[in-house]
C-alpha positions in Angstrom: -33.5 -142.0 -51.1 -35.4 -139.8 -53.3 -38.2 -141.3 -55.2 -37.7 -141.3 -59.4 -40.6 -139.4 -61.0 -41.3 -139.4 -64.6 -44.3 -137.9 -66.5 -42.8 -139.4 -69.3 -44.5 -143.0 -70.7 -43.7 -146.0 -72.9 -45.6 -148.6 -75.4 -46.9 -151.2 -72.8 -46.7 -154.8 -73.8 -49.3 -156.6 -72.2 -50.6 -154.2 -69.1 -48.2 -155.6 -66.7 -45.1 -154.7 -68.8 -43.5 -152.4 -70.8 -41.0 -152.3 -73.2 -38.0 -149.5 -72.6 -34.6 -148.9 -74.2 -31.2 -148.7 -72.8 -27.9 -147.4 -74.6 -25.0 -149.3 -74.5 -21.9 -149.7 -76.6 -21.3 -151.8 -79.2 -18.1 -152.8 -79.8 -16.3 -153.1 -83.4 -13.5 -150.8 -85.7 -13.4 -147.6 -85.4 -16.4 -146.0 -87.9 -18.9 -148.7 -86.3 -18.0 -148.8 -82.6 -20.8 -146.8 -81.2 -24.0 -146.2 -79.0 -26.6 -148.7 -79.7 -30.4 -149.6 -78.5 -31.1 -152.7 -76.4 -34.8 -153.8 -75.5 -36.0 -154.2 -71.7 -39.0 -155.6 -70.5 -39.8 -154.1 -67.2 -43.0 -153.7 -65.1 -45.8 -150.9 -66.0 -45.3 -147.8 -64.0 -45.8 -144.2 -65.3 -42.2 -143.8 -64.0 -40.7 -144.8 -67.0 -37.6 -142.7 -67.5 -36.5 -144.3 -64.1 -37.5 -147.8 -65.1 -35.1 -147.1 -68.1 -32.9 -145.3 -66.3 -32.2 -148.9 -64.1 -32.0 -150.5 -66.9 -28.9 -148.3 -67.8 -27.8 -149.7 -64.8 -27.9 -152.5 -64.5 -26.0 -152.6 -67.8 -25.6 -156.1 -70.2 -26.2 -159.1 -69.5 -24.2 -161.9 -70.3 -25.4 -163.2 -73.9 -25.4 -159.7 -75.0 -22.0 -159.4 -73.7 -20.3 -162.1 -75.4 -22.6 -161.6 -79.2 -21.4 -158.2 -80.4 -19.6 -156.9 -77.3 -21.7 -154.8 -75.3 -20.6 -153.1 -73.0 -21.5 -150.2 -70.5 -18.9 -146.8 -69.4 -21.0 -146.4 -66.4 -19.1 -147.8 -63.5 -20.1 -150.7 -61.6 -22.3 -149.7 -58.4 -23.7 -146.7 -59.3 -27.3 -146.0 -58.4 -30.1 -143.5 -58.7 -31.1 -141.6 -56.9 -33.8 -139.5 -58.5 -35.0 -138.6 -62.2 -37.8 -135.8 -62.8 -38.9 -134.3 -66.2 -40.2 -130.4 -66.5 -40.6 -128.6 -69.6 -38.8 -131.4 -71.7 -35.6 -130.9 -69.5 -34.7 -134.3 -67.2 -32.9 -134.3 -64.3 -31.1 -137.4 -63.3 -29.3 -137.2 -60.3 -26.5 -140.3 -59.4 -24.4 -141.5 -56.9 -21.3 -140.4 -56.8 -19.8 -143.9 -58.4 -21.2 -142.3 -61.8 -18.1 -139.9 -61.5 -15.6 -141.9 -60.4 -12.0 -143.4 -62.1 -13.0 -142.2 -65.5 -10.6 -140.6 -68.4 -12.4 -138.3 -70.9 -13.1 -141.4 -73.4 -14.9 -143.5 -71.1 -16.7 -140.4 -69.2 -18.6 -139.0 -72.5 -19.4 -142.5 -73.2 -21.4 -143.2 -69.9 -22.9 -139.0 -70.5 -24.2 -140.2 -73.8 -26.0 -143.3 -72.6 -28.0 -141.4 -70.2 -28.6 -138.7 -72.5 -29.6 -140.8 -75.1 -31.7 -143.7 -72.7 -33.2 -140.7 -71.4 -34.4 -139.4 -74.6 -36.3 -141.6 -75.6 -39.3 -140.4 -74.3 -40.8 -137.8 -76.3 -41.1 -135.4 -73.2 -37.6 -135.7 -72.4 -35.5 -133.2 -75.1 -32.1 -132.8 -72.7 -30.9 -133.6 -69.5 -29.0 -132.2 -66.5 -27.0 -134.4 -64.1 -26.8 -134.1 -60.4 -24.1 -135.8 -58.5 -25.8 -136.9 -54.9 -28.9 -134.3 -55.1 -26.3 -131.0 -56.7 -26.0 -130.3 -60.4 -22.6 -130.7 -62.1 -20.7 -128.4 -64.4 -17.6 -130.6 -64.6 -17.3 -133.5 -65.1 -14.6 -135.7 -64.7 -10.7 -136.0 -64.4 -10.6 -133.7 -67.6 -12.9 -131.5 -66.8 -15.9 -132.1 -69.4 -17.8 -129.3 -68.8 -21.5 -129.2 -69.6 -22.4 -125.4 -69.6 -26.6 -126.5 -69.0 -28.9 -129.1 -70.4 -27.8 -131.1 -72.9 -29.0 -133.8 -75.6 -28.4 -136.1 -78.4 -26.6 -133.7 -80.4 -23.9 -133.1 -77.9 -23.2 -137.0 -78.6 -22.5 -137.4 -81.8 -19.0 -138.5 -81.7 -20.5 -141.2 -79.4 -22.2 -142.9 -82.4 -20.9 -144.9 -85.4 -21.1 -143.2 -88.9 -24.3 -145.0 -89.5 -26.3 -145.3 -86.6 -29.0 -147.5 -86.5 -31.4 -146.8 -83.8 -34.8 -148.5 -84.9 -34.8 -151.7 -84.9 -32.9 -152.4 -81.7 -30.4 -155.3 -81.1 -31.5 -158.1 -80.7 -35.7 -157.0 -81.9 -38.2 -157.8 -84.1 -37.7 -156.4 -87.8 -41.0 -156.5 -88.7 -41.9 -157.5 -92.4 -41.6 -154.7 -94.3 -38.9 -153.9 -92.2 -38.0 -150.1 -91.0 -35.1 -149.4 -90.6 -34.4 -145.6 -89.1 -31.9 -143.5 -87.3 -28.6 -141.1 -88.1 -25.8 -140.7 -90.4 -22.1 -139.1 -91.3 -21.0 -140.5 -94.7 -20.0 -139.4 -97.9 -21.9 -138.2 -100.6 -24.8 -139.2 -97.4 -25.3 -142.5 -99.1 -24.7 -146.2 -97.7 -26.6 -149.2 -97.7 -28.9 -151.6 -95.4 -28.6 -154.8 -96.5 -30.9 -158.1 -94.2 -29.3 -161.6 -93.7 -31.4 -164.8 -92.7 -30.3 -167.0 -89.9 -27.6 -169.2 -92.6 -25.9 -165.9 -93.2 -27.9 -165.5 -96.5 -28.0 -161.6 -98.1 -31.7 -161.1 -98.3 -31.8 -157.8 -99.3 -29.5 -155.2 -99.8 -30.2 -151.2 -101.1 -29.1 -147.9 -101.6 -30.5 -145.4 -98.9 -30.0 -141.4 -98.6 -29.5 -139.7 -95.8 -30.3 -135.9 -95.3 -27.4 -135.2 -94.4 -23.6 -136.5 -94.6 -19.3 -135.4 -95.4 -19.2 -133.3 -92.1 -22.8 -133.6 -91.2 -25.3 -135.9 -89.4 -28.2 -136.8 -91.4 -31.5 -138.7 -90.4 -32.7 -141.4 -92.5 -35.8 -143.5 -92.2 -36.9 -146.5 -94.9 -38.5 -149.7 -95.5 -37.0 -152.4 -96.5 -39.0 -155.6 -97.2 -37.7 -159.2 -97.3 -38.8 -162.6 -97.5 -38.6 -165.7 -94.6 -40.5 -169.0 -95.1 -40.5 -168.9 -91.1 -39.6 -166.8 -87.6 -35.1 -166.8 -87.8 -32.5 -164.5 -85.9 -30.3 -162.7 -88.7 -28.4 -159.5 -89.0 -29.1 -155.8 -89.4 -26.0 -154.5 -91.7 -25.6 -151.3 -92.5 -22.7 -149.7 -93.9 -21.3 -147.4 -96.9 -18.4 -148.1 -99.7 -15.2 -146.6 -99.9 -14.6 -143.8 -102.3 -11.4 -144.7 -102.2 -11.5 -148.6 -103.9 -15.3 -149.3 -103.1 -14.8 -152.0 -100.7 -16.9 -152.1 -97.4 -16.5 -149.5 -94.7 -18.6 -148.3 -90.9 -20.2 -151.9 -91.3 -22.9 -151.8 -88.2 -24.3 -155.2 -87.8 -25.9 -156.8 -84.9 -29.0 -159.8 -85.0 -32.4 -159.2 -85.2 -35.6 -160.9 -85.3 -36.6 -161.5 -88.9 -40.3 -163.2 -89.8 -42.8 -163.7 -92.7 -44.5 -161.1 -94.2 -48.0 -160.8 -93.4 
C-alpha cells in the first residue's frame, strides 16, 4: 500500500495532537441540507492531509449521527491508499469502494466531502482523484466527468444556502465569536443568532455577504454574546422569506459557549 504523504500542516493542540476537519453532511430541509465541518483531534503528524482523510473515512460518530442527522456519502470500507500535494494540487488515491454503488447525488456529495476536507489546508487549492492508483476522469453510474483538478467552487451545489465553515459543528465559538462562510441568498442578506443551553436567544444580528441572488458571496463577522458559564448552545443562520418574512434556509447546530474574557 502506498504511503500517504502531505506537506500541509494543521495547528497542534498539545505537541502530541492536532486538530483537523472532516466534512460530512448535515440533514435538514431543502436549502439547509449540505456539507458541514466537524473537528477531529488526531495524533500530531506532518502528514496532516492523510490524517484528515483518515478522519473523514472513519465517518461521523454515533453522537453526531443522532444529534442532527450527520451522515456521510462515502461507502463503508473505502480505504486511503495515498495522498500527495504538489503545486497546490492534492492527488488522493482511494480504494475501489469509493466508486461503488452510487447515483449522481451520492457521488457528488462524496467527491465534495473529499475536496472540502483536503482544501482546508492552505497548500491545497484543488484535488485530483485516483482509484487504485489510476487517475479517474469519470465517476459513478451516471458518468460524472472530471476534466481536471476540482476545487471547492465545483461543489457549491452540495452546500446549504448559508454555509458556515467556522465555527465547525460542536466547536468552541469563542467570545466574541467569529462566524464565517459563504452564502447564496436574496440580496446577500441573512441573520446569525446564538442561543444558550435553554434555547434563549442571546443575540440575533443581520449579516451582509459579498454577493447574493444567484452567486455565492463570502461573509466573516464577529458576534459578541453573554453567558455566565460555559455551556452547549446553538448557532443558527437563516434568512427571511421575501414572500412572507418567515425564516427559511435555517442552518443550525450545537457549539460550545463561554463567558467573555
